Every structure is written in structure tokens, then in C-alpha cells.
C-alpha positions as CSV (number, residue, x, y, z in Angstrom):
1,Q,-7.7,-7.3,-0.7
2,V,-5.1,-7.5,2.0
3,Q,-3.2,-4.3,2.7
4,L,0.0,-3.6,4.5
5,V,0.3,0.1,5.0
6,E,3.8,1.3,5.8
7,S,4.9,4.7,7.0
8,G,7.9,6.4,8.7
9,G,10.6,6.4,6.0
10,G,12.6,9.4,5.1
11,L,15.9,11.1,5.0
12,V,18.1,11.1,8.1
13,Q,21.8,11.8,8.9
14,A,24.1,9.0,9.9
15,G,23.7,8.3,13.6
16,G,20.1,9.3,13.6
17,S,16.9,7.3,14.2
18,L,13.7,6.5,12.4
19,R,10.7,4.3,13.3
20,L,8.9,2.5,10.5
21,S,5.3,1.3,11.0
22,C,3.2,-1.2,9.2
23,A,-0.5,-1.5,9.8
24,T,-2.9,-4.2,8.6
25,S,-6.3,-5.6,9.4
26,K,-6.9,-7.5,12.6
27,S,-7.9,-10.6,10.7
28,I,-4.5,-10.8,9.2
29,F,-2.3,-9.5,12.0
30,S,-3.6,-11.9,14.6
31,I,-2.6,-15.0,12.6
32,A,0.6,-13.8,10.9
33,D,4.3,-13.7,11.4
34,M,5.5,-10.3,10.4
35,A,8.9,-9.1,9.1
36,W,10.8,-6.2,7.6
37,Y,12.9,-6.7,4.5
38,R,15.0,-4.1,2.6
39,Q,16.4,-3.8,-0.9
40,A,19.2,-1.4,-1.8
41,P,19.9,-0.4,-5.4
42,G,21.5,-3.2,-7.3
43,K,21.2,-5.6,-4.4
44,Q,18.8,-8.5,-3.6
45,R,16.0,-8.0,-1.1
46,E,17.2,-9.2,2.4
47,L,15.5,-9.9,5.7
48,V,16.1,-7.2,8.3
49,A,14.0,-8.5,11.2
50,R,11.2,-10.9,11.9
51,I,8.6,-11.3,14.7
52,T,6.3,-14.2,15.1
53,S,2.7,-14.1,16.2
54,G,3.9,-15.1,19.6
55,G,6.4,-12.3,19.8
56,T,9.7,-14.1,19.2
57,T,12.1,-12.0,17.2
58,N,15.3,-12.4,15.2
59,S,17.3,-10.0,13.1
60,A,20.1,-9.8,10.6
61,D,23.6,-9.6,12.0
62,S,24.1,-6.3,10.3
63,V,21.4,-4.6,12.3
64,K,21.7,-6.4,15.7
65,G,22.0,-3.9,18.5
66,R,20.7,-1.1,16.4
67,F,17.3,-2.1,15.1
68,T,14.4,-3.5,17.1
69,I,11.2,-5.0,15.7
70,S,8.0,-5.1,17.8
71,R,4.3,-5.5,17.4
72,D,1.3,-3.9,19.0
73,N,-1.5,-6.4,18.8
74,A,-4.1,-3.8,19.9
75,K,-3.2,-1.6,16.9
76,N,-2.5,-4.4,14.4
77,T,0.8,-2.7,13.7
78,V,4.4,-3.9,13.5
79,Y,7.3,-1.4,14.1
80,L,10.9,-1.2,13.2
81,Q,12.9,1.1,15.4
82,M,16.1,2.0,13.7
83,N,18.9,3.6,15.7
84,S,22.5,4.5,14.9
85,L,21.6,4.5,11.2
86,K,24.4,4.1,8.7
87,P,24.6,5.1,5.0
88,E,24.6,1.4,4.2
89,D,21.1,1.1,5.7
90,T,19.8,3.2,2.8
91,A,17.2,1.1,1.0
92,V,13.5,0.6,0.3
93,Y,12.1,-1.1,3.4
94,Y,9.2,-3.6,2.9
95,C,6.7,-4.9,5.4
96,Y,5.9,-8.6,5.0
97,A,3.2,-10.9,6.5
98,R,3.1,-14.6,6.3
99,I,-0.1,-16.3,7.4
100,L,0.4,-19.2,9.8
101,F,-0.2,-22.7,8.6
102,S,-0.6,-21.5,5.0
103,T,1.4,-20.4,2.0
104,R,-0.3,-17.0,1.9
105,E,2.1,-14.1,2.1
106,Y,1.7,-10.3,1.6
107,W,4.0,-7.4,0.9
108,G,3.7,-3.7,1.6
109,Q,4.4,-1.1,-1.1
110,G,7.8,-0.2,0.4
111,T,9.1,3.0,2.1
112,Q,12.3,4.7,1.3
113,V,15.0,5.2,4.0
114,T,17.9,7.3,3.0
115,V,20.9,7.8,5.4
116,S,23.3,10.6,4.5
117,S,26.9,10.6,5.6
């Protein structure tokens, strides 16, 4: 059973920062592109940021310049550093892994991020 274990969500005031973490097994992490998605109440799940196994990143326009995705291959962990948070960033954030050269994909359980104004 593949597990993506997320942590780091919480309640923060607008302008504050949070760092989300997502850990998985080495057998998965080393051969997967990783990403963070989010889903706000009443809205569709959307891509926040993605990082390939080689370290190439891209992010949604709404978070560019504020959020940074990174991965620590030694710890099999992907991070999402979120700065200058806004109330509209409030959502459940999900970690996602897609195995290279396959259709296998996995989701974390989600972690709540709430930004108060």
C-alpha cells in the first residue's frame, strides 16, 4: 500500500507562512513526479505546483512568487513553502505522485490550510 503522508497545514493570518511536507517511500519517490493540488469548498481541485523527478518545477499563476515546491531526495519528501498567504489560499491541500512511464498515481489524505483575514 503506497502512502503519501502530509503534514504542516493549519491556521495562519493573511501575510503569514506555512510549509507543507509530504513523505513517501524511497521506492516511490525516486521514480515519481510530485505535485501539490488544492481544493477549496465548492470548487474543483486545482494544481498548485509540480516538480519532476529531475527537479524541474512549475506552478499556478495564482501562487507564482509566493509558493515554492522542492524535494529532498535523501528524505523522500516533497515540500511546499507558502509565503504571503491570502484568504483565497484557504483549501485542503493534497500531495500527488505520478510514477514515471506508467499510469500509476497516488494521492495523500489532504491537509487543511486556513488563512484568516
